[in-house]
C-alpha positions as CSV (number, residue, x, y, z in Angstrom):
1,M,-6.5,-238.1,-124.8
2,L,-4.6,-240.9,-123.4
3,S,-6.7,-242.4,-120.6
4,G,-4.9,-243.4,-117.6
5,N,-2.0,-241.1,-118.3
6,K,-2.8,-238.2,-116.1
7,S,-0.1,-235.7,-117.1
8,I,0.6,-232.0,-117.5
9,L,2.8,-231.0,-120.4
10,V,4.7,-227.7,-119.8
11,F,6.6,-225.6,-122.4
12,N,8.5,-222.5,-121.5
13,A,7.0,-222.4,-118.0
14,P,8.9,-220.9,-115.0
15,L,11.0,-223.4,-113.3
16,E,9.6,-222.5,-109.9
17,E,6.1,-223.3,-111.2
18,V,7.2,-226.7,-112.7
19,N,8.7,-227.6,-109.4
20,I,5.5,-226.6,-107.5
21,L,3.4,-228.8,-109.8
22,K,5.8,-231.7,-109.2
23,E,5.9,-231.2,-105.4
24,N,2.1,-231.4,-105.4
25,G,2.5,-235.0,-106.8
26,L,1.5,-234.2,-110.4
27,K,3.2,-235.9,-113.3
28,V,4.8,-233.1,-115.3
29,I,6.4,-233.6,-118.7
30,E,8.6,-230.7,-119.7
31,V,8.5,-230.1,-123.5
32,S,11.8,-228.8,-124.8
33,T,12.2,-226.7,-128.0
34,E,13.7,-229.8,-129.6
35,M,10.5,-231.7,-129.1
36,T,8.0,-229.2,-130.6
37,E,7.8,-231.1,-133.9
38,M,6.7,-234.3,-132.1
39,K,3.1,-235.4,-131.8
40,I,1.4,-234.9,-128.5
41,S,0.7,-238.6,-128.2
42,D,4.4,-239.4,-128.6
43,I,5.3,-236.9,-125.9
44,L,2.8,-238.4,-123.5
45,D,4.1,-241.9,-124.3
46,G,7.5,-240.8,-123.0
47,L,9.3,-240.6,-126.3
48,R,12.0,-238.0,-126.7
49,F,12.9,-237.1,-130.3
50,E,15.1,-234.1,-130.8
51,T,14.1,-232.6,-134.0
52,V,15.3,-229.6,-135.9
53,T,12.7,-226.9,-136.3
54,N,12.7,-223.2,-137.3
55,N,9.2,-222.7,-135.8
56,I,10.3,-222.3,-132.2
57,I,7.9,-220.2,-130.0
58,V,10.2,-218.6,-127.5
59,D,8.1,-216.4,-125.3
60,E,4.9,-218.4,-124.9
61,T,4.3,-220.5,-121.8
62,V,2.0,-223.4,-122.6
63,I,0.4,-225.8,-120.0
64,L,-1.6,-228.8,-121.4
65,F,-3.7,-231.1,-119.3
66,N,-4.2,-234.8,-120.2
67,D,-6.7,-237.0,-118.5
68,F,-7.7,-234.6,-115.7
69,S,-11.4,-233.9,-114.7
70,D,-12.8,-230.4,-115.2
71,E,-12.7,-229.9,-111.4
72,E,-9.1,-230.9,-111.1
73,I,-8.1,-228.6,-114.0
74,S,-10.0,-225.6,-112.4
75,Q,-8.3,-226.2,-109.1
76,I,-4.8,-226.5,-110.7
77,I,-5.3,-223.4,-112.9
78,A,-6.6,-221.4,-109.9
79,S,-3.5,-222.3,-108.0
80,I,-1.2,-221.5,-110.8
81,R,-2.8,-218.1,-111.4
82,Q,-2.1,-217.1,-107.8
83,R,1.6,-217.2,-108.7
84,F,1.9,-216.8,-112.5
85,K,0.0,-214.7,-115.0
86,G,-0.2,-215.2,-118.7
87,G,0.4,-218.3,-120.8
88,I,-1.9,-220.7,-122.7
89,F,-3.8,-223.4,-120.7
90,A,-5.6,-226.1,-122.7
91,V,-6.8,-229.7,-122.5
92,V,-5.5,-232.5,-124.8
93,T,-8.4,-233.7,-126.9
94,P,-8.9,-236.8,-129.0
95,T,-8.2,-234.6,-132.0
96,S,-5.2,-232.5,-130.7
97,I,-3.4,-235.6,-129.3
98,E,-2.5,-236.5,-132.9
99,W,-1.2,-233.0,-133.7
100,K,2.4,-231.9,-133.5
101,F,3.0,-229.8,-130.4
102,I,4.1,-226.8,-132.4
103,Y,0.9,-227.0,-134.5
104,L,-1.4,-227.1,-131.4
105,V,0.4,-224.1,-129.9
106,E,0.1,-222.1,-133.0
107,H,-3.7,-223.1,-133.2
108,L,-4.2,-222.1,-129.5
109,S,-2.4,-218.8,-130.1
110,E,-4.6,-218.0,-133.0
111,E,-7.7,-218.9,-131.1
112,R,-6.7,-216.6,-128.2
113,E,-5.9,-213.8,-130.6
114,W,-9.3,-214.1,-132.3
115,Y,-11.1,-214.2,-128.9
116,L,-9.3,-211.1,-127.6
117,K,-9.9,-209.2,-130.9
118,N,-13.6,-210.1,-130.9
119,Q,-14.2,-209.7,-127.2
120,N,-13.6,-205.9,-127.5
121,G,-16.7,-205.6,-129.7
122,R,-19.1,-206.9,-127.0
């Protein structure tokens, strides 16, 4: 994670939710479909490369937290969940920061599917 770069990366989030986060003084970086092949670190650094990709995730909302404390993340997610259901919430890690955005989203989607599938057996 990039220390000192407290940011929330959002992909395919409702505009109203993005505006609420910004109004609360949070740094929000909107990830467009043209940016999904970029590395998370490049997006956090403010780079904007439009790339061609066939791996666009259209229906999934993704909200990634960089450099927030666990308590801050819990508070923000609780606030978002009052208005918005669904989506993937995650924290940028020292490993995932070097991944392409699309790869991270695919990985998180697979993790969620595995969890939901295996949760029914308990």
